[in-house]
C-alpha positions in Angstrom: -86.5 -244.6 74.6 -83.3 -244.6 76.1 -81.6 -240.9 76.2 -78.2 -242.6 76.6 -78.7 -244.6 73.2 -81.0 -242.3 71.7 -80.0 -241.0 68.1 -82.0 -238.6 65.8 -82.0 -240.1 62.3 -81.8 -238.4 59.0 -84.7 -239.1 56.6 -82.1 -240.7 54.1 -81.2 -243.4 57.2 -85.2 -244.2 58.0 -85.5 -244.3 54.5 -82.7 -246.9 53.8 -84.0 -248.9 57.1 -87.4 -249.0 55.6 -85.7 -250.8 52.3 -83.5 -252.7 54.0 -86.5 -254.1 56.1 -88.7 -255.0 52.7 -88.0 -257.9 51.0 -88.5 -257.0 47.5 -87.9 -259.6 45.0 -90.9 -258.8 42.6 -90.5 -256.4 39.6 -93.2 -254.5 38.3 -94.4 -253.5 35.3 -96.4 -250.3 34.9 -97.7 -251.1 31.5 -98.9 -254.7 32.4 -100.7 -253.7 35.8 -104.1 -254.0 35.9 -106.7 -252.3 38.4 -105.5 -255.1 41.2 -101.9 -254.8 41.0 -102.2 -250.9 41.3 -104.8 -251.6 44.6 -101.8 -253.2 46.0 -99.2 -251.2 44.9 -101.3 -248.4 46.8 -101.4 -251.0 50.1 -97.8 -251.5 49.7 -97.0 -247.8 49.7 -99.1 -247.4 52.9 -98.1 -250.2 54.7 -94.5 -248.5 53.5 -95.6 -245.6 55.8 -96.5 -247.1 58.7 -93.5 -249.3 58.9 -91.3 -246.2 58.7 -93.4 -244.4 61.4 -93.1 -247.6 63.7 -89.3 -247.0 63.1 -89.3 -243.6 64.2 -91.3 -244.6 67.1 -89.1 -247.0 68.2 -85.9 -244.6 67.9 
């Protein structure tokens, strides 16, 4: 990490970067979700957490 260019991002800024990195063009309907859909959603949430961790680590 370069100290001259280092910056501490707020949680809002980090979440914004994460959402910008995600290309989400599928709608999710909880009412029509089956077990596999719920598992996929849980995996996506975990992947988002890992991605946010990587974004924070780079900063």
